[in-house]
PLY file of the C-alpha trace (Angstrom):
ply
format ascii 1.0
element vertex 106
property float x
property float y
property float z
element edge 105
property int vertex1
property int vertex2
end_header
0.02 0.15 -0.01
2.55 2.74 0.86
4.69 1.78 -2.56
1.60 2.34 -4.63
0.73 5.60 -2.31
4.84 6.75 -3.10
4.22 5.67 -6.76
1.12 7.82 -7.13
2.94 10.69 -5.49
5.83 10.61 -7.52
3.04 10.74 -10.68
1.61 13.78 -9.23
5.17 15.19 -9.33
5.60 14.28 -13.20
2.62 15.21 -14.38
3.44 18.85 -13.06
7.00 18.86 -14.98
5.01 17.60 -17.87
2.50 20.30 -17.96
5.63 22.78 -18.15
7.17 21.08 -21.26
6.09 22.33 -24.53
6.29 20.99 -28.18
7.56 17.50 -28.87
9.02 17.26 -25.37
5.69 17.21 -23.86
4.36 14.77 -26.42
7.08 12.61 -25.37
7.07 12.81 -21.55
3.29 12.35 -21.53
3.62 9.13 -23.73
6.04 7.80 -20.90
4.13 8.89 -18.02
1.16 7.35 -19.45
2.68 4.23 -19.55
4.01 4.39 -16.03
0.49 4.86 -14.99
-0.62 1.93 -16.99
1.85 0.04 -15.12
1.10 1.26 -11.71
-2.36 0.49 -12.34
-1.20 -3.07 -12.80
0.18 -3.13 -9.18
-3.03 -1.28 -7.96
-5.09 -4.15 -9.40
-3.02 -7.09 -8.07
-3.32 -5.11 -4.69
-7.05 -5.20 -5.03
-7.06 -8.86 -6.11
-5.04 -9.61 -2.91
-6.41 -7.24 -0.22
-10.00 -7.19 -1.73
-10.57 -3.65 -0.59
-12.72 -1.33 -2.35
-10.37 1.60 -2.22
-8.19 -0.22 -4.58
-10.89 -0.37 -7.09
-11.63 3.31 -6.46
-7.99 3.93 -6.85
-7.71 2.14 -10.02
-10.64 4.02 -11.19
-9.07 7.09 -10.85
-5.66 6.26 -12.34
-7.64 5.16 -15.51
-9.26 8.50 -15.41
-5.86 9.88 -15.30
-4.51 8.12 -17.95
-7.44 9.46 -20.28
-7.02 12.99 -18.96
-3.10 12.90 -19.67
-3.91 11.74 -23.35
-6.25 14.66 -23.85
-3.46 17.06 -22.44
-5.60 17.84 -19.53
-3.06 18.08 -16.98
-4.74 19.85 -14.17
-7.47 17.17 -14.30
-4.64 14.60 -14.42
-3.30 15.76 -11.26
-6.92 15.88 -9.86
-7.62 12.24 -10.54
-4.27 10.93 -9.20
-4.72 13.11 -6.17
-8.24 11.26 -5.67
-6.37 7.98 -6.21
-3.73 9.03 -3.65
-6.66 9.53 -0.76
-8.26 6.25 -2.04
-5.03 4.40 -1.36
-4.35 6.49 2.11
-7.91 5.49 3.09
-7.00 1.63 2.78
-3.57 2.26 4.86
-5.76 3.42 7.39
-7.68 0.48 7.62
-4.87 -1.78 7.84
-3.43 0.01 10.56
-6.60 -0.05 12.69
-6.51 -3.90 11.97
-3.16 -4.13 13.55
-4.14 -2.27 16.33
-7.29 -4.11 17.10
-5.13 -7.52 16.75
-2.97 -6.03 19.51
0.02 -5.98 16.95
0.72 -2.24 17.37
0 1
1 2
2 3
3 4
4 5
5 6
6 7
7 8
8 9
9 10
10 11
11 12
12 13
13 14
14 15
15 16
16 17
17 18
18 19
19 20
20 21
21 22
22 23
23 24
24 25
25 26
26 27
27 28
28 29
29 30
30 31
31 32
32 33
33 34
34 35
35 36
36 37
37 38
38 39
39 40
40 41
41 42
42 43
43 44
44 45
45 46
46 47
47 48
48 49
49 50
50 51
51 52
52 53
53 54
54 55
55 56
56 57
57 58
58 59
59 60
60 61
61 62
62 63
63 64
64 65
65 66
66 67
67 68
68 69
69 70
70 71
71 72
72 73
73 74
74 75
75 76
76 77
77 78
78 79
79 80
80 81
81 82
82 83
83 84
84 85
85 86
86 87
87 88
88 89
89 90
90 91
91 92
92 93
93 94
94 95
95 96
96 97
97 98
98 99
99 100
100 101
101 102
102 103
103 104
104 105
């Protein structure tokens, strides 16, 4: 969960940089960024299949929207979708922490 959250934070930073680029640089960086998000989406789907939490499903939906928005060059909306995915993953982390506390492990 923390790894996915960290990767989403990196994605948010990357899209800010991409928005500042122009022309062919932006086009190429955007393509690489979408590949990064697609790889991250695969990790989110694996986490969802293992843990079964709807938070990961919601995060995956938000990353899918982010990929579509990035493809359209709508970078502010891309950042918004990535931020919503971060929130969803963070919610799942809170649940895990509570489970450890309830089990007496923390």
